[in-house]
C-alpha positions as CSV (number, residue, x, y, z in Angstrom):
1,M,73.8,104.7,72.7
2,R,77.5,104.0,72.2
3,D,80.1,104.5,74.9
4,A,82.2,107.7,74.7
5,T,85.7,107.1,73.3
6,L,89.0,108.8,74.0
7,R,88.6,110.7,70.7
8,D,85.2,112.0,71.8
9,V,86.8,113.4,74.9
10,A,89.6,115.0,72.9
11,Q,87.2,116.7,70.5
12,L,85.0,118.1,73.4
13,A,88.0,119.3,75.3
14,G,89.7,120.8,72.2
15,V,92.9,118.8,72.7
16,S,94.7,115.9,71.1
17,A,93.9,112.3,71.9
18,R,97.5,112.0,73.2
19,T,96.9,114.8,75.7
20,V,93.7,113.0,77.0
21,S,95.7,109.8,77.3
22,N,98.4,111.6,79.3
23,V,95.8,113.1,81.7
24,V,94.1,109.7,82.2
25,N,97.3,107.8,82.8
26,G,99.3,110.5,84.6
27,Y,102.3,109.7,82.4
28,A,103.2,113.3,81.4
29,R,102.8,116.8,82.7
30,V,100.0,119.0,81.3
31,T,99.0,122.5,82.3
32,E,96.4,122.8,85.0
33,R,94.0,124.5,82.5
34,T,94.3,121.6,80.1
35,R,93.9,119.0,82.8
36,V,90.7,120.7,84.0
37,K,89.3,120.8,80.5
38,V,90.0,117.2,79.9
39,E,88.5,116.1,83.3
40,R,85.4,118.1,82.7
41,A,85.0,116.5,79.3
42,I,85.5,113.0,80.9
43,V,82.7,113.7,83.4
44,E,80.3,115.2,80.8
45,L,80.7,112.3,78.5
46,D,80.9,109.7,81.3
47,Y,84.1,108.4,79.6
48,R,85.5,105.2,81.1
49,P,88.9,104.1,79.8
50,N,89.1,100.5,78.6
51,V,91.7,99.5,81.1
52,L,91.9,95.9,80.0
53,A,92.4,96.8,76.3
54,R,95.1,99.3,77.3
55,N,97.0,96.9,79.4
56,L,96.9,94.1,76.8
57,A,98.1,96.5,74.2
58,N,101.0,97.5,76.5
59,G,101.8,93.8,77.3
60,R,100.8,94.3,81.0
61,S,98.4,92.7,83.4
62,G,97.0,95.9,85.0
63,Q,97.8,94.4,88.4
64,I,100.3,95.1,91.1
65,A,101.2,92.9,94.0
66,V,101.4,94.2,97.6
67,V,103.2,91.7,99.8
68,V,103.2,92.1,103.6
69,P,104.3,89.8,106.5
70,Y,100.9,89.7,108.3
71,L,97.5,90.8,107.3
72,D,96.3,90.7,110.9
73,T,98.7,93.5,111.8
74,P,96.8,96.8,111.9
75,Y,99.7,98.9,110.6
76,F,99.7,96.9,107.3
77,A,95.9,96.9,107.1
78,E,95.9,100.7,107.5
79,L,98.6,101.0,104.9
80,L,96.6,98.9,102.4
81,Q,93.7,101.3,102.9
82,G,95.9,103.9,101.3
83,I,97.6,101.8,98.6
84,I,94.4,100.2,97.1
85,P,92.5,103.4,96.3
86,R,95.7,105.1,95.0
87,A,96.3,102.2,92.6
88,R,92.7,102.0,91.6
89,E,92.8,105.7,90.6
90,R,95.6,104.9,88.3
91,G,93.8,102.0,86.7
92,Y,95.5,99.1,88.6
93,N,94.1,96.3,90.6
94,V,95.9,95.1,93.7
95,L,96.9,91.5,94.5
96,I,97.7,91.0,98.2
97,D,99.9,88.3,99.6
98,Q,100.9,87.4,103.2
99,T,104.3,85.8,103.7
100,D,104.3,85.1,107.4
101,G,107.9,86.3,107.3
102,D,108.9,83.1,105.4
103,P,112.2,83.9,103.7
104,A,111.8,81.2,101.1
105,H,108.4,82.6,100.0
106,E,109.7,86.2,99.9
107,R,112.8,85.1,98.0
108,E,110.7,83.2,95.4
109,L,108.6,86.3,94.8
110,I,111.4,88.6,94.1
111,R,113.4,86.1,92.0
112,R,110.5,85.0,89.7
113,G,109.0,88.4,89.7
114,A,106.7,89.7,86.9
115,R,107.7,86.9,84.6
116,G,106.6,84.2,86.9
117,F,103.4,85.8,88.3
118,A,100.5,87.7,86.9
119,F,101.5,91.2,88.1
120,D,103.4,94.1,86.6
121,G,105.3,95.2,89.8
122,M,105.5,94.7,93.5
123,I,105.4,96.6,96.7
124,L,107.1,94.5,99.4
125,S,107.5,94.8,103.1
126,P,110.1,92.1,103.8
127,L,110.5,90.3,107.1
128,G,112.3,87.1,106.4
129,L,114.9,88.6,104.0
130,A,118.0,90.6,105.0
131,Q,119.4,93.5,103.1
132,A,121.8,91.3,101.1
133,D,118.9,89.0,100.0
134,L,117.0,91.9,98.4
135,S,119.8,92.7,96.0
136,D,119.3,89.2,94.5
137,H,116.0,90.0,92.8
138,D,114.8,89.8,89.2
139,A,116.3,92.9,87.7
140,S,113.2,93.2,85.3
141,L,110.8,93.3,88.3
142,P,109.6,96.9,89.2
143,L,110.1,96.8,92.9
144,V,109.4,99.2,95.8
145,I,110.4,98.2,99.3
146,L,108.7,99.4,102.5
147,G,110.1,99.2,106.0
148,E,113.7,99.4,107.1
149,R,115.9,98.6,104.2
150,T,118.0,100.7,101.9
151,S,117.5,100.8,98.1
152,A,121.0,99.5,97.2
153,G,120.4,101.4,93.9
154,T,118.3,98.7,92.3
155,F,114.8,99.4,93.8
156,D,113.0,102.2,95.6
157,H,112.7,102.3,99.3
158,V,109.9,104.2,101.1
159,G,109.9,104.7,104.9
160,I,110.6,107.0,107.7
161,D,113.7,107.8,109.7
162,D,113.4,105.1,112.3
163,V,116.5,106.1,114.2
164,E,115.3,109.7,114.7
165,A,111.8,108.7,115.4
166,S,112.9,106.3,118.1
167,R,115.2,108.9,119.5
168,E,112.3,111.3,119.8
169,A,110.2,108.6,121.5
170,T,112.8,107.9,124.1
171,R,113.6,111.6,124.5
172,H,110.0,112.2,125.3
173,L,110.2,109.7,128.2
174,I,113.4,111.2,129.5
175,G,111.9,114.6,129.3
176,L,109.1,113.4,131.7
177,G,111.8,112.5,134.3
178,R,111.9,108.8,133.6
179,R,115.3,107.2,134.0
180,R,114.8,103.4,134.0
181,I,113.4,103.2,130.5
182,A,113.0,99.8,128.9
183,A,113.2,99.1,125.2
184,I,110.8,96.3,124.1
185,G,111.3,94.8,120.7
186,D,115.0,94.4,120.0
187,Q,115.9,91.8,117.3
188,P,119.7,91.5,117.0
189,Y,119.9,89.3,114.0
190,P,120.3,89.9,110.2
191,T,116.6,90.3,109.4
192,G,115.9,92.5,112.4
193,E,116.9,95.8,110.8
194,A,113.7,97.6,111.9
195,A,114.3,96.7,115.5
196,Q,118.0,97.5,115.4
197,L,117.3,101.0,114.0
198,R,114.9,101.6,116.8
199,T,117.4,100.3,119.4
200,R,120.0,102.7,118.0
201,G,117.6,105.7,118.4
202,Y,116.9,104.6,121.9
203,R,120.6,104.5,122.7
204,Q,121.2,107.9,121.1
205,A,118.6,109.5,123.2
206,H,120.3,108.2,126.3
207,E,123.6,109.4,125.1
208,D,122.2,112.9,124.3
209,A,120.9,113.1,127.9
210,G,124.2,111.9,129.4
211,L,122.5,108.7,130.6
212,V,123.9,105.2,130.6
213,V,121.7,102.4,129.1
214,D,120.9,99.6,131.5
215,E,121.4,96.7,129.1
216,S,119.1,94.5,131.2
217,L,116.2,96.8,130.1
218,V,116.7,96.1,126.4
219,I,114.3,93.2,125.8
220,G,114.0,91.2,122.5
221,T,110.7,90.0,121.0
222,P,110.2,87.6,118.1
223,R,107.4,89.7,116.7
224,F,105.9,93.1,117.3
225,N,102.6,91.8,118.7
226,R,100.5,92.1,121.8
227,A,101.5,88.7,123.3
228,D,105.3,89.4,123.0
229,G,104.7,92.9,124.5
230,A,102.8,91.4,127.4
231,G,105.4,88.7,128.0
232,A,108.3,91.2,127.9
233,M,106.6,93.5,130.4
234,T,105.9,90.6,132.7
235,L,109.6,89.7,132.8
236,L,110.5,93.4,133.5
237,L,108.0,93.7,136.3
238,D,109.3,90.6,138.0
239,R,112.6,92.2,138.6
240,D,113.7,93.8,141.8
241,E,114.2,97.1,140.0
242,P,111.5,97.3,137.3
243,P,111.4,100.1,134.8
244,D,109.5,103.3,135.2
245,A,108.9,103.7,131.4
246,A,109.1,101.6,128.2
247,F,109.6,102.5,124.6
248,C,107.7,99.8,122.7
249,Y,108.7,99.1,119.1
250,S,105.1,98.9,117.9
251,D,101.7,100.0,119.2
252,L,100.7,96.3,119.4
253,V,103.7,95.7,121.7
254,A,102.7,98.7,123.8
255,L,99.1,97.4,124.1
256,G,100.4,94.1,125.3
257,A,102.7,95.8,127.8
258,L,99.8,98.0,128.9
259,H,97.7,94.9,129.6
260,A,100.5,93.3,131.7
261,A,101.1,96.4,133.7
262,L,97.4,96.9,134.5
263,E,97.0,93.3,135.4
264,R,99.7,93.9,138.1
265,G,97.7,96.8,139.5
266,L,100.1,99.4,138.2
267,R,99.0,102.9,137.1
268,V,99.9,104.1,133.6
269,P,101.6,106.5,133.4
270,E,102.0,107.3,137.1
271,D,103.9,104.0,137.9
272,I,105.2,103.3,134.4
273,A,104.9,105.3,131.2
274,L,104.5,103.7,127.8
275,I,105.1,104.9,124.2
276,G,104.5,102.9,121.1
277,Y,105.2,103.1,117.4
278,D,102.9,103.2,114.2
279,D,99.9,105.1,115.5
280,I,97.3,102.4,114.8
281,E,93.6,103.1,115.4
282,E,93.4,100.7,118.4
283,G,95.9,102.8,120.3
284,R,93.7,105.9,120.0
285,Y,90.8,104.1,121.8
286,S,92.6,102.0,124.4
287,N,92.4,103.0,128.1
288,P,94.6,104.8,128.6
289,T,95.3,105.9,125.0
290,I,98.7,105.1,123.7
291,S,101.4,107.7,123.0
292,T,103.1,106.8,119.8
293,I,105.3,107.7,116.8
294,S,103.0,108.4,113.9
295,P,104.4,107.8,110.4
296,D,102.6,109.5,107.5
297,K,101.0,106.4,106.2
298,T,99.0,108.2,103.6
299,A,102.2,109.6,102.1
300,I,104.0,106.2,102.4
301,A,101.1,104.5,100.5
302,A,100.8,107.1,97.8
303,T,104.5,107.4,97.2
304,A,105.0,103.6,97.0
305,V,102.3,103.3,94.4
306,D,103.5,106.3,92.4
307,R,107.1,105.2,92.3
308,L,106.1,101.6,91.4
309,L,104.0,102.9,88.4
310,Q,106.8,105.1,87.3
311,R,109.0,102.0,87.2
312,I,106.4,100.0,85.3
313,G,105.8,102.8,82.8
314,S,109.5,103.5,82.2
315,T,111.2,102.1,79.1
316,E,114.6,102.7,80.7
317,P,115.9,101.2,84.0
318,L,115.5,103.7,86.9
319,P,118.0,104.0,89.7
320,G,116.8,103.1,93.1
321,I,116.0,106.0,95.4
322,E,115.4,106.5,99.1
323,V,112.1,108.3,100.0
324,R,111.6,109.5,103.6
325,A,108.1,110.2,104.7
326,T,107.5,112.4,107.6
327,H,106.6,111.3,111.1
328,R,105.5,113.0,114.4
329,L,105.3,112.1,118.0
330,V,101.8,112.0,119.4
331,A,101.7,112.2,123.1
332,R,98.6,110.7,124.8
333,Q,97.5,109.4,128.1
334,S,100.0,106.6,128.5
335,T,102.8,109.2,129.0
336,L,100.9,112.4,129.9
337,G,98.0,111.0,132.0
338,R,94.5,112.4,131.5
339,R,95.9,115.7,130.4
340,G,97.1,113.8,127.3
341,A,93.5,112.9,126.3
């Protein structure tokens, strides 16, 4: 028995082959009624698009690249869990690369782009490149940037409002009566935009409350990981006047800080309250559980894929846009105690 063809689906659904193609590829809008008819026909006939043939005909590889700094960072792992199925639904495979924050590698990827590698477009979370570096990319490369950069009009940027999210996190601690609030994760150098935006939100929350920031409580870290969080907290607790709270620039930093505080015999949050950022799964099962800023990772992943495929499928250059996903503050035990369970 031969496999069903696109024309078979069109005949059963009573529509044109072009309409079936539009439904399968998501390239054009069709009415809900038409879409349902086509999808029913696809299921009934067990139609499976020949993705390879379609891509070859279009001069494409059928693959997109997702490039992140570290695969061992839970935030990126969780983001990939949203990106991969979304791309698969649209007929694309995903190639994954880890840069370790190496600027030379990140620069090579965006300069050689689709012409130098076997993919049609790239979703990139840069760590080693500053904003100015990103503008020097292959103009023919469909590119979506994640994280704390701006589009500069030449690529799409998908992220959350880091300043406002950090402001909310710090305001939460202030609202609990904490006054010596540390900020763990500052990175005051050109590639540290993410950290700088979070520091700005931390400062704004203090200003809103009429409080003066104690600059000695703003602690830098090379990475947003457990070891750096634990090291920073150890330094803070060695002081004559340690903090009574800490805004940590990632949940991994918060988990490291939590470990250091508990090692000292401190109670969290009674002696020191902690809030993180990213809402990774590990923070929901730590003891105590970690209060956090929760970005809508599902929306970030879906939007990044959809915008990239729009760029790949467009015959005209598209202007870069800024897309802001939502976020929310999730208060748990590390700031509320057991009532935050």
